[in-house]
C-alpha positions in Angstrom: 5.4 55.3 10.5 3.9 51.4 10.6 4.3 51.0 7.5 7.9 51.8 7.5 8.3 49.2 10.1 6.3 46.6 8.0 8.1 46.9 5.2 11.5 47.2 6.9 10.6 43.8 8.4 9.0 42.4 5.3 12.6 43.6 3.3 14.2 41.3 6.2 12.4 38.4 5.9 12.9 38.4 1.9 16.6 38.1 3.3 16.3 35.7 5.2 14.0 33.8 2.3 16.6 34.2 -0.4 19.6 33.2 2.2 17.6 30.3 3.3 16.9 29.1 -0.4 20.7 29.8 -1.1 21.0 27.7 1.7 19.4 24.6 0.5 20.8 24.7 -2.8 23.8 24.9 -1.6 23.3 21.7 0.4 21.5 19.7 -2.4 24.3 20.9 -5.0 26.9 19.3 -2.3 24.3 15.9 -2.4 24.9 15.7 -5.8 28.1 15.9 -5.9 28.9 13.6 -3.2 25.8 10.8 -4.9 26.4 11.2 -8.5 23.0 10.5 -9.7 23.6 7.5 -12.5 20.5 6.4 -15.0 20.2 2.8 -15.3 20.8 1.2 -18.8 17.5 1.2 -20.7 17.9 -2.3 -22.0 18.5 -3.4 -18.4 15.5 -1.7 -17.6 13.3 -3.2 -19.9 14.1 -6.8 -19.0 13.8 -6.4 -15.6 10.5 -4.8 -16.0 9.4 -7.6 -18.5 10.8 -10.4 -16.1 8.6 -8.2 -12.6 5.6 -8.8 -15.5 6.1 -12.1 -16.0 6.7 -13.1 -12.3 3.3 -11.0 -11.5 1.0 -12.6 -14.2 2.7 -16.4 -13.1 1.5 -15.1 -9.6 -2.1 -14.0 -10.5 -2.9 -17.4 -12.3 -1.7 -19.5 -9.6 -4.0 -17.8 -7.3 -7.0 -17.9 -9.7 -6.6 -21.5 -10.5 -6.5 -21.9 -6.2 -9.3 -19.9 -5.7 -11.3 -21.4 -8.0 -10.1 -25.2 -6.9 -11.4 -23.6 -3.0 -14.4 -22.5 -4.5 -15.7 -25.8 -6.2 -14.7 -27.7 -3.4 -16.5 -25.6 -0.9 -19.7 -25.4 -3.5 -19.2 -29.0 -4.1 -19.3 -29.5 0.0 -22.6 -26.9 0.4 -24.2 -29.1 -2.4 -23.9 -32.3 -0.9 -24.6 -30.8 2.5 -27.7 -29.1 1.2 -29.5 -32.3 -0.5 -28.4 -34.7 1.9 -29.5 -33.0 5.3 -30.7 -29.8 4.9 -30.8 -29.5 9.2 -26.9 -29.7 9.4 -26.7 -26.9 6.4 -28.7 -24.5 8.8 -26.0 -25.7 11.5 -23.3 -24.5 9.8 -24.9 -21.2 8.6 -25.9 -20.9 12.6 -22.2 -21.6 13.7 -21.0 -19.1 11.0 -23.0 -16.3 12.1 -22.5 -16.8 15.8 -18.6 -16.8 14.9 -17.9 -14.4 12.3 -18.3 -11.5 15.3 -15.8 -13.2 17.0 -13.5 -13.7 14.1 -13.9 -10.1 13.1 -12.6 -9.1 16.9 -9.8 -11.1 16.4 -8.5 -10.0 13.7 -8.6 -6.3 14.4 -5.4 -4.6 15.8 -5.6 -1.7 17.8 -3.7 1.0 17.2 -2.2 3.1 20.3 -1.7 7.2 20.0 1.4 7.5 21.8 
């Protein structure tokens, strides 16, 4: 008897699932009718991709040159300080070690669970 009830409830679920699938398909078809999908022109797409690649390459070169410039500048300062007054270099290191936790703590954002 329990098997018969199980089969009946299972067939009811299958009918409900089929009805749900049909409703979803109908809804998606209506969306396709309201908002027709058009494929962009292939030439336009390739042109847009090439322009984006050029923009990214140019941006990367600017960032690389800025990084190298700052690195050379800082390295020059560090070398000058180390050779001229090594004690000043040690003071800079000590200040950096002390301020590092404060800088890291300040930049972290707290996430609330709401």
